N, C-alpha and C positions, 0 to 999 in steps of 0.2 A: 761585576761585568766592567772588563778593560776598558778604559776611556781615552780618548784621543787627548792630544795636549789640550788644555784649558784654555778656551781664548773668550773675549770680553761678547754677551751675545747683542749689548746693547750697539759698539758701534758698526759703522758700515764698512760693508766692502763691495768692490767691485767684481771681485772674483765670487763665483758659484761655491759655494762648500759642499763638501762630502757629504754622503750619507752618514759615515761614522760621526761627523763633528755634529751634524744635526741631529743625531741618536743622543750624544753624550748629553746636546743643551737640553735637549726635548725634557731629559731625567730630573735636570737640576733646576728647571725653570718653573714660572708659575703660570696658574692657567692662563693669564693674560696675554700671555706670547706662544701660547701654543698654535694659534691660527697660521701667526707669521713664519713659525719654524715648518709648519705645514706647507705652505707657501713656496717656502726654500726649497724642499724636497721635490713639490712639484716641478720648480723652476730647471733642478738639476736633472730630473728625467728627462722633459723635454730640450735640454740640450743636449743629451747625450743619447736619446731614444733610436736614433738609428746605429749605435753600435752593437755589431754582432754579439759579443761577450759582457752585454751592460752587467747584467746581474752577478757574473763570477768576478767580473772585475772591482766594481763599486760596492755590492749589496752583500754578498753572501759572507764576508768576513764581519761586518758590523753585524748579519743575522746571525751568525755563528756565538757572537761575544753576548748578544741578548738571548739565544737559547740557553747558553750555557749558566745565564745569571739564575738563582735563589729566586723558585716561583712565588716564593712569599713575600718577595722584596715588592715593595711600593713601586722602586724606581721601574723596575722591570715591567710591572703592571702599567705603567705611562706609556712606556716608549712601545710595550705590545697594542695599545688603543692608537698609538699614531701608526705603527706597522698596517691594521687591519681598515685603517681609514684608507689609505694610500691604497692598498691593495682591491679593497671595495671602488675605489676610481676607477683603477684600470678594470678589473672584469665589467664594470658598468659601460665602459667606451669599447669593450669588445663585444659585450650583447648588443650595444645599439648599432654596432659595425655589420650590417647583414652581408657586406660583400666578403668579409673574412670567414673562411670554410674551417680555417683551426685556429689553434691558441697561439696568441703572438708567444714570439721567442724569450721575452722576458719572463712570462707568467709560466711557460712550459719548463724552464730553469729554475725558475722559483720551488715549483711542484718537485720537481728530479729532488731539487734539494732538501725538501721535506720529506720525500719518501725516504731518503738516507738518513735522514736526522731520526727518524723513528726508531730505528733499528738499532741507534748508540745504548750502550747500558747506564748510562748516566740519567736518571731520572728527572733531573732536572729539563734534559733536551729534550725528553717526550712530553713531560708535562707542558713545558712552554710552545712545542709545535703544536700540541693537541689545542690549548687553549688560542691562540692565535688560528686554527681551523676553524674552534667553535663559534668564536666570535665574529668571524668571515661569514659563516655561514648563517647566522644569526641576524647578521647587516643585512645581507644578500637578502634573504627572505622577507625583513619589511618592505624592502625597495623592489620585491619582486623582481630582482635580477637572476637569470639564468647561467648555468655551469655546462662548459662542455661534457658530454656525457662520458668521455673516457676518466675526465678527471673525478666522476661520479663514480666511477666503476671502482677507479683503482683508490679512492678515499673510502668507499665501502668495504673493499678486500681489505685494507690496512685496518680500519676500525674493528672489522670482524673478527681476522684472525690474529691479530696481535693486541689493540690496544685495548679493547674488553677485557682480553684475560689479562693483563698485567697485573703485577703485583700490588703496586701502588694504586691504593682507592682514589685519589683523586685525578688519577688517570684514566680508570674506568669509569668516573661519572664523566669526565667529559668524552668521554666516548660514546656514552649514550646519548649525551647531550649532541654530539655530531649525528649519530645514527638516526635522529628524529626527521631531519631534514630529507633523510633517504628512506623513508619509509612511503610502499605504494597500497595502500588499503584494497585498492584493486585488482592487485596481484596477488593469487593467495599463496604463491611459493616466494612471496617477497623475502629475502635474505634477513634484510633488515628487522624487518619484524621479528621474525623467527629467532633472531638472534637476540632480539630484547625480550620476548618471552621468556627464552632458555633462561637469561641469566637473573631475569626477574624472579624465576623459582629459586635459582641455584646459587646465586651470590650471596655470600657470606655477610657482606657486608652493609649496614643498614641505610647509608649515605647513599650505597649505589642502587637498591632498591627503590629508595625515595626518589631518585634520578629517572629511573625508568620509568616508576607509575608516574611521573608529572610529565613525560613525553611520548608515551607508546599512545597511538592510535587507538579508539574502542571500536572494535568491528567483530562481529561474530566470530571470527577466527580467535581474538585476542581475548574476548569477554573471561572467557573461561579460566585464564591464567591472571586474569586483574582479581577475578571474584574470590580466586585462592589467595590473594594478598590479604581479603576483609579476614583471614586465619593467620595472618604471619605473628613472630613471637614477637615485634615490636608494634609498640601499638600507635609510633608515627605512621608506619608504612599500613598500617590498616586504616587509620583515620583519613589518609590520603586516597586510599583505593575508594572508602564510601563517596569520599568527594569527588572523585573522578566519575563515578560510577553515576553521580547524582547531575554532574555537570554534564554529561556525555551521550547519556543514553535516555530515551523516554522509558516510562515505565510499561505503557503499553506497547512497546517494543521487544521486551522481555518476556520469556513464557511465564506462565503461574507460577511453575516450582521456583524458576529463578528470583524471581520477586518476593517469593515466600521466602526464600534463603537469605537473600542478601538481607530482608528487612530483620530476620530473627535473628541473624549474626550482628548484626549491629545492635538492636537491643539487649542480646543479651551478654554483649562483651562481657570480659572482666574487668576491663580499663573503663574507670568513667568519663575518660576523655573520649574514648570512640563512641561509648555510649552516646554521650552528648553530641558529637557529629552527626550520628543516626536520628535524633531526635531534635534537633534544631536544625540539622540541614538537609539531612536527605528526605528524610517525611516531608517537612515543608515543601520542598523543591517539588518532588511529585505530587504533592497535593495541586502546586499551583497549577500544575500541567492538566489538573481536572477543575479549572476554574473554581479553587478553593469549594469546590464541592464534597465533603465527605462522604454521602452516600455513593456519588463517583467513584469515590476513591475505593470504597468497600466495594463495589460492583466490579473493580479489576484484582478482584484477589480470590481465588476458590474459597468460598464461605460452607461451601457441601461439605468439603472435607477436610481443610484446614481452616477451621474456625478462630483457632489459638492467634492466627497472624494478626486478621483485622483488630480481635479484643487487644493484642498487645500494642498494636499502633494507635489505636484511636484514643485513647486517653492524653497522648501527648498532643495528636493535631488537635483537641477541644478544648486546651489549653487557652487558647487566643480568639476565642468566640464567645459572645453571650450568651444565655439561658435562650433567649428567644430566637438569636440566627441557628442555634443548633437541634431546636424545636422545628423551624421553618424547612430544615433540608427534608424532613417526613413528609413534607406534601400534604398535610392531613385537609382534606374540603372543607370549605368553609359552612359551618352549620351540622359537624360531623366530630364525633367524639376520638374516634378512631380513624386508621386508613379503612375504608371498602374491603372486605374480605377478601374480594375476586382479584383486587389490584397488590395484594400485597405479595412481596417475595421475601426470599430467603436474605438478600441484600439488607433489605428493608429491617425485616425482624430483627437480624442479628443487630444492626445500627440502633434500633428500638431497646434491644436488651444494653449494650454496652453505653448508652443515653443513661438510661436510668441508674446503672450503677455507677456512673460518674455524677450522677446527682445527688445520689445516697451518700458519694463519698463526699462531696461538695457541700453537703447539708446543704442542697437548695430544694427544701422541703414543696416549695409553693411549685417548683418546675417539675416536681417529680411528679405530686399530684394531678397536675395537669394533661402529664403524657398517659398516665396509669388510670385514673379513675377510680372507680370503685370496684370493687371486689367481684360482685354480684353484676355488675356491667359487665368486667372483661372474661368473665366465666363464661357470660351468653356470646360474648364475639368470638373466643374460642371456639365453644361449639357451632355455632355459624359458619367458622371457616373449615372445620371438621366434617361438619353435613353438608358443605354445599358440593353439588354435582360438578364433577370436572370435566370438562366438553367434551365429548369424544370424538377426535379426530381419524378417521377412518383410514387418512394417510399416515399416520403416525404407528409406528412396527417397530417391534424389537428392540432397541438401543434408545430411541426416541421416547418407548414409553416407559423405561426405565429410568430415564433420567428425569420425566415429569413425578414420577414417583419420587424419587430421589430430592428435588427441588420441595414437594409438598411437603414429606417425611423433615427435612431440613429446617422448613418454615415453623410446623409444629415443634420441633426441638427447642428453636429461641424462643417461641410465645412461652412454652412453660419454664423457660428460665426465670421469666418476667416475676412469676407467682414468688420468687424470692423478697419482691421488692414488697411486697401487699401488706396492711396490718390485718392479722389473721382475728382481730374481734369480732369481725362480721361473719357469726355462726353460719348463717343462710349461706352466704359465698363461700365458706370454705367448704361443707357440706356438699353444694353444687360441683368443687372445683375436684373434690374425693370421687363424686360420680360420674364426672366423664372421664377423670383418669382409668378409672376402673373400665367405665364402657369401652375405652380405646384398647386396654388390657384384654378384655374379653373378646374383642372383635374375632371376626373369622379372617385373616391376612395369609393369604397362601406365600406368603414371603415375607416375614417380621422382620423388621428392622431393627437391628441391635443399639443402635443411636436410640431411639425413641423409646425403647422398652428400658431400657436402662436409666432415662431422663426422668420417665415418666415414675419409675420404682423409687428412684431416690426421692422423688418430690412429693412421694404420698407421706413422707415425715412431716410435709407441711399440714396437708390434708388429712391427714388421721395422726396426731400429733401423741397420743397414747402410745406406745411400742405392743404393747398384749394386743389391743384391738387392732392394730397394722398386722402384725403377724397372722391372727385368725384370719382376719379378710383374705390376705394374699393368701395363706394357702387353700382357702376353701374356693377361692378363685381357682387357683391352680389344679386342684382334685376336681373341678368340673371342665375344665379344660384338658388333663392328663389322661381322667377317668369317665368320661360323661356317661349318663343315663343313657341305656337303650331305650324307652319311651321318649317321647319328645315332650317338652313342656306344655300343660293345655293350659288354655287361657279361658278363664270363668269369668262370665260378666256377672256382678253380683247389684241388684236392685237397694235404693238407698230407701230404707224407711221416713216414714215422716218426721219420726222424733231426731233423727239424727241429720236430715237436712235443718231442724230447728235448731239443735245444737252449732251446725257449721255457722246459720245465718248469725246468731248470737254474737258467735264468735269473729266474725265478719265486721259487726257493729263495732264492736267493741275496739278493732283494732282502728276501724275510720276513724272513732273519737281520740283515741289515743296522737292518731297523724295528724289530727287537728290542733290537739294540745300543743303539738311538739313545733307544729307550722308558727303558731301566737309567740313560742318561747324562740325558736330562731329569727322573726322578724322582732323581736325585742333586743336579743342579744346584737342584731344588726345594727339598730338605732344606738345602743351603748358601745358599737365598736369594739366586741368581742368575738373577733372574726375565726378564733380558734373553737371558741366555745359554740358559734354558729355552723362549723364543717362539720364539728362533733355530732349537734343533733341533726345536719342534714342525711350524715350517714347512718343515724337510727330510722329516719323517716324513709330511705332508702331501701334500709330492712324490712320495714313494715309492708311498705307496697308491696314488695316480692310477695310476703305472707299473704296481703291479700289476695293478689293475683294468684296463687296456689289454691287458696281456700275456695275462689270463684271458681277455678277451674274443676275441685272436685265436687262442688255443687252442682255445676250446670251438664257435667258428662258422666257416662257411666262409669263406674269403677271396676277395674278391669284386674283380676288376681290372677299371680301365675302358681298353679299348685303341682305339686311333684309328692307321687308317693315315696317317701323317704326312704322306705323297703325296696325300692323298684330297683333292677339289675342294673350294673354298671359294667362297660367294657373297656378295659386299657385301650387309649387309641395308637395306633401303628404309625400316624401321619407323621414324619421327621420333622416337617415347619412347624407343628403343635409341640412336637418333643422339645427343639431347640428354643421355640419362644420359654418354655415353660423353665427350661433349666437358665436361659437369661433372665427373667425374672427372678428366680432362686437365688443366682449367684450375685445380681446387684442388691436383695434383700440381705444376703449374708452379711455383705460388707457395711453395713451398717453397725455402728459402733452399739445404740442402743438395745438391739435385738442379740448383742453377742453374747450373752449368757443366757440365753433361751435354747439351749438344745434340746429341751425335752420335746418342744413342739414342733422339731425338725425330724425327730427320730423316725418317723413313720415313713414320712415323703421321703426320706433318704432310702429306706431300705426296699418299699413300695416300687419308687420312680428312679431315683438316680441311680443306682446300683444297678438296675436293670437296664439303664441306657447305657453306662459302661461296657456293657454286652453288647452292643448294636455294631454292626461293623461300617460305622459311618463318621470320617474322621472329625468333622465339627460338633456332633454330638459326643463324641466321646471325650472331645478336650471339653467341653462346657460342663460336661457330666463330671469329670475329673476335677475341675476347678471347684465347681460346689461340693464335692465331698471334701475337698482340701479345706476350704473354709468353715466349713461344718467340723473338721476335726482341730481346728485349732480354736473352739471352744472349750475343751476339755482334752487334756492328756490321755483320759482312759480311753476318749473315743477315738484320738489317735493311736494308740496302741492297736486298738484293735483292725484300723483300717491300714495301718502301715505297711504291713506286709502283702496286700494287693497292689500298692503303688511298687513297689520293690520288685512285685513279680512281674508286672506290666513293662517294667525297666530294664529288667535283665534278659527278658524272654522275647523272641521276636514274634510275640503271637501277632501283632497288628504291623504292617509296613508302613505306618504314618508316623514318620520323624517328628511333628506336632504334639503325637500322644507321648514320646519319649521327654522331650522338652515340657512338658505340663509334668508328666512323674518325676522330674528331677526338682522340679520348681517347689512343687508339693513337698516331698521329701526334707530338700533344705528348709523349706519354712519352717516343717514341723519340726526337724531338727535344731533349729535355732530357736523356734518360740517357747519348746519344752523342755529340751535337754536329753540327755542320754541317759540319766538316772531316771525319771518320772517316766521314759517310756520302755523301761526295765530292758534295753539294749545291753547287751551283756561285751565284757572287756574284748572276748575273744572277736567280735562281730565291730568292734570300734578301731581295730589295729591298722593302723598306715603302712602300706607293703607296697615294695615296688615302685613307688611314685614319679621318681625320678629316672630311671634305669629305660623306662621303656618312652622315656619321652620321645616324641615326634615320630613314633610309630604305628600310629591306631591304637585302639580301644583295648586294653588290657583284658587277656582272658579272666584275669582273677578280679571277679566283681564279688567277694565272698565279703558281706556285711554290708550294712547301710551307706556307712562311709565310704569304703572302697567303690562301692556302686557310683558314687558321685566322681570319685578323684579318676577312676580309670575311663572316666567320658571324656578328660580333660582333653586327650587324645584320639578322640571321635572325628572322623573323617568329616561329616557334616558339622558345618559352620554355625547351626542352631542349637545343636546339641553340646556341641563343644564351648560355644559361647556362654549357655547355660549352666552349664558345669563348673567353668573357670568362675563364673558368677557365683554360683553356691559355693565352692572352696574359697571364695574371699569373705563373702556373709558368714561361712562358720570360723573362721580366721579372727573377723572382727567382732563378733559375739562372744571366743574365746571359748566356743564350744570344742573346737581343737588347739591344742598348742604342739604343733608339728614343726620341728626346721625343715621336714622331709619335704612338706607339702607347700611350705615356704618358698624354699628351693626351687622346686616345680614350678610354681607360680612364675618367678622371678625368671626362669630360663624360658618359659612361655610368651614370657612379653616381649624378650630380644626376639626370637625366631622370626625370622622371615616369613614361615607361612602364618605369622599371628598379624603382620604388619597390613595385608588387606581387608582386615575388620577393624575400623578406626572408631567405631563404637565401645568394643571390647579393649581396643588400647585406651580410649581416656577412661573409661571406665577403672581398668587395673592401677594405672597413673595414680586415679584420687587414692583408691586403697592402700597403696605404700605409703602416700604420705599422710593418710590418716593414722594408719594400723602404726607409724612406725613413731609419730607423736603422742597418742591416746593411750595406747595400751604399755602396762606396766611390764612384760615379759618381751614386749618387739625385741628391744635389744640384743639380749640374749640370743633368742630366737635367728634375729637377722645374721647375729657373728656365724652362728653355728650352718646357717644356709649359703654363708659365704663359703665354708670351705666343701660344703656337700656340693653346690654348683660349680666349685674350681674341679673338685674331682672328676665329675662327671664329664665337665667339657676338656680336660686333658686326658682323659683314659675312655674317650668313646672311639667308637671305630669310624675307619675313615668314610663308610656310606651314611652316616650319622646326619642329621639337621644340625648337631652341636659343632660341628666342623666350622660352620660359618659364624659361630662367635669368637669373640675376643675375648680372653679370660678378664685381661686388665680392664680394658675401654667399656666393656658392658658391663659384667655382673659385678669385677673387681671394683670400680671407682662408683658402681650405682649404690653398694652396698655401702662403701665407707662413707659415703653421702649421707644415706639414711641413718648410720649409727656415730656421727660424730657427736662429739659433746654437746648437750643442749637441744639436740632435738626433741628427745621426748621428755615430759614434762613432769615426770615422776621418777626419773633418774637424773643424778649431777655426776654419774659417774663416767670415767672417760673409757669406753670400750675399746678405743684404738690401743690400749696397753695391752690389754689382753690377746686383742688380735697378732700384737707384735710379738708377743710372746710365743705365740701358735706357728706363726710365719717360720719364726728362727727354728723352733723345735722341728718342723717339719723341715725348713732346708738343710738342717746338718744330716739329716739320713735321706736325703735325697738325691738321686743318681741322675735323674732325666736331666739335661740342661735345659730343655723347655721349659720343665715347670719350676728349677731353681731361676729363669728369667722373671718368669711371673710373680712368685713371691718376693722378690729383691724390686720390681716395679710397685707391688702393693706395698713394700716397706718404704718405700722412700717419702710414698705420699701418705702416709699416717700423721694424724694429727697427735703425736705423742705428747705425754705432760714433761716435758723437758725439765721442769721446775721437781721433778719429783728426783733428787739426787740416786738415791736406793736404786729406783727404776733404771735410771740412764746406765748406771754401773752394772748393774744384770745384763741389761742388752747389750752394753759394750762387750764386756767379758763373752758374751755368747758369740756375739758376732766376731770376735776376735778368735775364739776358737775356731769357728766356720771357718776365715780365713787362712789358720795353720794347715787344718786338717783337708781341705778340698783348692788343690790347685786350679782348679777350672774356673775357682769363683775369686781366687785370690786378686787377680786385678781388674775384676769387674766392678765398670764405674759405680753403679747404683749400689754395690756392696760399703766402697769407699766412700760415698757421699753419706750413705745411713752412719757410717762409724763417724765419720768427720760432723754431722750432723749432733750425734751423741757426744760426743770428746768437748765440744763447742758449747752444748748445754742450750742451744737455740739454734729452732730450724732456718736457714737463709730460705724464706720466701723465693729468692731469685735463681737459686738453685734448684728448684724442685719444679713438679709441673702441679698446676693449680687443679685437683678435682673439678670445679663446679667450672672450670672454662673448657676441659678439654674434650675435642669433638669423641661422639662416640658410634662408632662404625654403625652397629646393627640399628640403635636408636634414628640415626640421620636417615638411613632406608626408607623409616615410615613417612619421611618428608614429602615421599611421593604419591601419600595416599591421596585419590580424590573423594573421600567422604567429608560430607558436612560437617560432620563430629570433631572430626580429627581436625586439631589445628597443624597447618603446615609451618616446617622448619627448615630454612635455604640451608645448604650445605656450600661448602668450598667446589668448586670447580674441579677436577685432577688438570685440566689444562692450563691452570693459573702458574706461570713463567715463576722460578727461581733466583729472581735478583737478589743478588747479595748485599747490592747496595738501594735494595728498595724498602719501603716501610709496609710490613704486614701488617695489615687490622684484620683483626679477627670477631667475631660476636662473641662478650664476655656474658651469658647466660649463665644462671645458674642452673645446673643439672636437672633438677626437676620439675623448676618453671618453665623447663623448654617443652614439656609433654603435657604439663596439667593445667592449662587455661581452661577455664570453664566456659 
């Protein structure tokens, strides 16, 4: 900054010094003289306050010199502090003067000067002007000083229309800082809030997004935009978003779905830093709003339909509490072992289950036994809860009755989870557990719940550990459900003889003798402080007591026997609820690995029941029947070979109007192809051809569905999102399992990933991104196939019709740079070959015989971005000779800058990084468009606003993020 003639600060003067001199001395003086210089500036202002052009005569020149200084200079920063302090005093005086209706001439001239400076091309002027405004408004806010409304409107206009879209990142940060004081949360149309929300999503600079996150007000309007930042590409922005939500928003002020999304996004974040913020800041903050009560925390989450959220959050909240504190939250009445059944809620049952798992992982044996008790006692407790009468309220109808049922079922599901933590050495308790499970499965429920049926069937592996016995028991139960006897079961009361009574009495006496002996042994163990042994003896005593009780009931009561003639007639049920129930149980049973090879046991029920259910014209029954048959086919390739044609026919023919049936058929076909392979399923090569995979892209399902493979591929263009997603997932599975090795299929998958029509499906985008990364790194043939897919994809984009969706793709920035990134040396763990060398040769060959200038431009852009092995002299000479021949023969390319750059790189032997585009940081048009998808699973990537000014004298900061990492964060 130009300085006035240097004068001694210490010498006294009778005349008041001008602002230029004061500013100069303020820069060079120590802090001990700042107050004196500030007083001199105030004195000068008081003496000349009445002058009409005070600002123009004395302040405008020094301000201009100040604003022109480099904004990183410490001298400039010191002087700005003086200016802000001086202006704050003027504004405070104006605010205190209630008699004045308009702004003072000095302040009016100052702000008019600031508006002119904002339009200057020099970035220092713009930055320093914004810096003064930002610090001034911050100081005014601290002292609650108001500003003229017209000035506020002008500041808002300049910041919104000019500075927030400035090319210099630091200026945009200051603009966001200024706009924070202009927000009006009570006004739904507040321009400052809308501007901050827009740039929070679209500004490419991490610093700007961090600045906006730090200043934006949290309201119902801004909350969705803030939540999107929890999926930002930068971990610092994500961490700030979680902290802002934790600080500014109460948990119970959010909807259930929003709470769950925020918690799961934080706990599943790919960055350890962000996960730590969620675990140690967000969750404890929300728990503090519940007075530290973990059960109350669980009540504020939807445990009926999203139990995974509290299951994921509770372990982190339990760390800082002792075992006794955790047990106390259950509020078990004194003298009771468990919470009374009539007081048990789903929230408490889920907390109980999570607490048992936590104690087991921490090896808190005593605490675990304290909340579980013995298996026999717990089975009796569940039986009491299941059989307790539900109070019938006549006022409850419709949805309220359904809600009561959902609550009851959820509680039972969480209670059955606890069986996993018990010691199954208690044979009596385990038998009782199996009995109650089978009773529930057998019960006549007119609206069976899939969650409960699946949970009980999976837990039967604990109650009936032998897989053969378990399969026989369940299949017998299913036979009685879907094919019951026509005549009801007859109950016969059997009279007990004297000999039988004597036998039971003797057995009871022996059990009592054994119980007394064990009591003595237990007391002895306690006296010798062998507590583990005493506990084991106690368990045996409890089992004996249960046996005694059972024998006494048998002795005192009549023996009731169920008799049924095995030759009696049966009739297959037509009740859709029973059919659905049987299919759900069967599917869950078939998922167990222990019964995977027992195909003979299921053959009968598949033929007599499942295949018949597929023909029933009810969507949920058809889907579950197809799933059961698909799981059965996984057991053997011969079984799959028999039933695979049926899945194929249902897929290609519109026999049923249900899209979910087509989705399930696709899933089953792909699973069988991946599991068994083409050879074992005896599929001919004719049925395995990949035809017309790319040419029809974006045009709906192809009519050519001949063959199992084409039936999957053709549905990748299906108009239904669910069918399309399953077909794409299936194609990725086949490629990843190496059941199919097709460059055409790979090219089609890549083009689909970039198509605008695919961007609305965030789950599909994320899955495909993960597939490409894994496929390129782990499959030995991936580099060659990807290279071939590059040229197939380029050809399709360059030759597509004007009405094709492919017209919206950039062949270089989309598929070109993407595949070059996947094929660069070192990406594939099985190959050290530099595939870019072969791609370069192929591109030059295409370029030599290409007439289209558009295609030539695409090939040349890709050439200069290849990571060629420049150390290979023979290769360089070959490529250079070919390039020279192209330059000689093609006048259109003779002066092409990309061709000249490529030749220069080859002749120099090293690629100059400064002269070439960086693939990994080049923005990708189609991919950037997916950043606007409001899907929870899809990560948001901000893009640069098209309105950002092109100031040549300004710094341009762009996000340098690896290409794949921008889309594949899990």
